N, C-alpha and C positions, 0 to 999 in steps of 0.2 A: 745541593745548595747549602752553604754554611749557615750557621745560626744567624750571624749578622746580616747575610743576604736575605735571609727569609724575613727578618725584621724589617729591613729596608723595603722590601716588596709590600709588606703589610702596611707600612707607613705611607708608601706611595699610593696605595689603593684608597686609603682612608682620606687622602687629600684630594683625590679626584672628585670633580663635581658630581652630584647626585642627579639622577634623571628626574626624581620627584621629591619634594619635601612636603610633609604633611604637618601643619603648624596649628597651634592653638587648639589642641585636643585633649581629651582625657583618654590616655593610652593605658589599658590594662596589659601588663607585660607577662603575668604569670610567674614573675620572679619575686620570691619573698623578700629579697634584700632591697628591691626597687619596684614595688608593685605598681606604681603609677607614674607615667611620664607625660610630658606635654607635647612632644614632637618626635617625628621619626623621618628617616631618609631612606629612599630606595635607590639601588643602582643595578642595572642589568638584571632586573626582576627579583632582586634579593634585598632584604632589609640590610642597610648598610650602617644605620645609626638609630639608636633609641635613647632619648634623654630630653635635654632642655631645648628651648626655642633657639638660644644662642648657638648651641652645638649644631642643630640642624641648618641654621642659616649660614653657618661656616661652610657648608657643603653646596651652597648655591652657586651655580655657574650661569653663564649667558643662556644656556638652553634648558635650564632646570625649570620644570613646572612646579608652581607653588600651588597648594590647597590649603586654605584656611577653613578649618571645621567649626570655628566660632564656638568651641567648647563642647562639641559633640563627642560621643564615646567611640572608641575603637577597641575591639577585642580581638584576640587571636582566632584563627579559623577554628570552627567547632568540628567535633567528630560525632556522627550519629552512631550510637551503640547498636542500633538494630534498624537496618534498612534493606530495601529491595531495589537496587539500582536499575536492573533492567525493567522491573515492573514500573518504576517511575517513567522510563523512557518509553514504554509502551502506552502508558497513560497519556504522555504528552502527544503521541501520534494519534489518539483516540479523539474523535469530535465530542466536545463536552456539550451534551444536550440538556443538562439539568437547568431547570428554571425556564425553559422555553415556553412561551405563551401561546404559541400557534403551530400548526403543521408548517405553515410558510416559513416561520423562523427556523424550524428544524432543517427544511430544505436549503435555506440560505446559508446555513453553517456548513452543510455538507458540500454545497456548491463551492464555497470558499476553500474548503479543504482539497477539493478535487482539482482546483487550479493548480496545485502543487504536486499532484499525484501523477506517477507514471502511467502510461496506457495500460490498462488491464489490472492495475494495482487495486487490491481490496481496500475499501474505505470503511472503517469501523467507527462507531459512535456508541454513546450510552447516555441514558438518563431521561429520555422523553417520557412524558406522562399525559396522556390525552385528557386526563381529568383536570388538568390545568388549563385547558383550551376551551374556547367558547363552544366548539363542537366537541363533546366528550366521546363521540364514537371512535372506535378504532380507525386509524387512517388506512388508506388503500395505497397501493404502489404507484399508481398511474402518474401522479404529479412528480413524485420522486424519480420515477424512471424517465420522464421526459427532461427533467432537469440534469440528471446524470445518466446518460445512456450508455457510456463506454466504459465505465468502471463498476465493478460489482459493489454493492453497498450492503452492509449489515449493521443494524442500529438496535442495540439492546435496550428494552425498556428499563425504567428506573429500578423495578423490583427484580429484574433478571428473569422473569417468568414468561417474557415474550420478546419477539424481535420483529422489526420491520425490515424487509429486504426489497430490492428493486428487481426489475425483469432480468437484467444481467445476472444477478445471483441465482434467481430461480432457474434460469437457463443452465448455468453451469452445474447446478445440483440436479438437474433433469426433474424438476418439480412441475408437474402438469395437473390438469383437472383429473387425470386418471390415477395420480399418486394417492394411495390410501393414507389416512391419518395413522401415525405411529402409536404404539402403546404408550400411554402416558402423555400424550400431546395431540394436538390437532392443527390443521391449517384453517384459518378463517377463510371462508369462500364467498364469492358473490352469488347472485341468483341463479347463475348458470353452472355454478360448481367450480369456477376457476379460482385458484388461489388468489387471495387479495393482497398478499404480501405480508400479512402478519402471521408469524409462527408462534404457537403457544406451547410452552414447556417442552415436552420431548420432541416436537417438530423442529425446534431450533437445531438440533443436532443433524438433521437431515441436510440442512444448508451448511451448518458450521463445519462439518466433516470435510467439505471441499475447499475450505479456506486453507491455503498452503502456509506451512511453518515459515517464519521469517527466515530470510537468507542471511548468510554471514554479513554481507554488506548492510542489510537492514538492521541486524543486531548491533552492528558497529554505529550506525546513525542513531539508533535509539539510545545507545550508551552515551554517545557524546551529547545528545541533547539532555540526558538525564544529569551528566556531570555539569553542564552549563546552568541547569536549573538549580542544582545543588549549591554551586558556587554563588549564585544570585542571592541565596538566602543565608550565606555565610559558612556553609559547609565545605570543609577541604579535606575531610576523611570520612569514611564509613566502615562499619562492620556489616558486610553483605550477608544477610540471613537467607537469601533465596537464589544464589548463584547456581547455575546448572552447568553440566558438562559442555552444552552448546554454547553457553554465553561466556564462561570463563575465558577461553581463548581469545575472544574479541576484546575483552577488557585487557588482557595481558599484552596484546599487540597494538594497542592504541599509540599514537606518536607522543613523545614526551612533550612536545610543544602544544600547549593549549590543554593538555590533560592534567588539569589542576585538582586532582582528588587522589588520595590514597585509599586503597581498598584491602580490607582483610576479610577473608572467607570465614564464614561461621555456620 
C-alpha cells in the first residue's frame, strides 16, 4: 500500500463511529506532553481517541454508547510488580471461612460452593475459628458430612494448625478408628475412638496427601478466574513471581479473547 493509501485508511478509520465514548472524565494519559484529558473513545476494543469532549463527541454514531463519568478519574491499567496469579486463582476457588460466627455458617458456605462442584471434586476452605462461635469446642464432621455427602471436604483452620474434614475425605484417606496418630499430630476422636473429623498438625497430611493435584483444565479455570479478578481491580499486567512448570503452559495457551492481562515470569 502506498503512503497516500495508508494515510487514507487511517483517516477513514478515525472517522468511523466509536463503540464507546467516555466523557466528562479526568483521564491520566501517562503522556508528559498531555498528562490529562477529559474524554476518550473506544473502537473494536482499542482506544481510538484521547482528548477533548468535542473530539470524542465527533466520533459518536447511532450505536455509540456514551458514558458520563461526572469528573471521575480514569487511569491506565496498572502492572503488579510481584504477583502470584495461580495462587490468586486457587484462593478464589477456596471457600472463605474467615469471620464465620458459627459452625452452621461454615456449613452453609461449603454447601453453596458444592452446588457448583463436579461430582467427587474436592472442596477446600480456610479460615474457621471455633473460638469465634458460641460453642467454642472443636466441631465434629457429622453435620458437615450430612450436608455435603458426595464431595470430599477439607477445611483448614485460621491458623493452619488444624483442619476439619467430612466422612468422604476420611474414607478416601482410609482414616478409621484403627489409624494411629502420626508423629507430630493427632486425630481428635470421640468417646469410642472414632475420628471426629478434626486433624491437628501432622494429621493434616494423612488426608492432605490424597487430594489430587489440579488438572490442566482446573489450572486453566483458576488462571482465568484470577485474570478476571485482577482486571476487576484495574490490573492489566503482572510480574508473576510464583509460576511453576505445570502452570506456565496453561497461561501461555489461554485464548486471546477475554485474556486481558500480560504476564512476565520472574
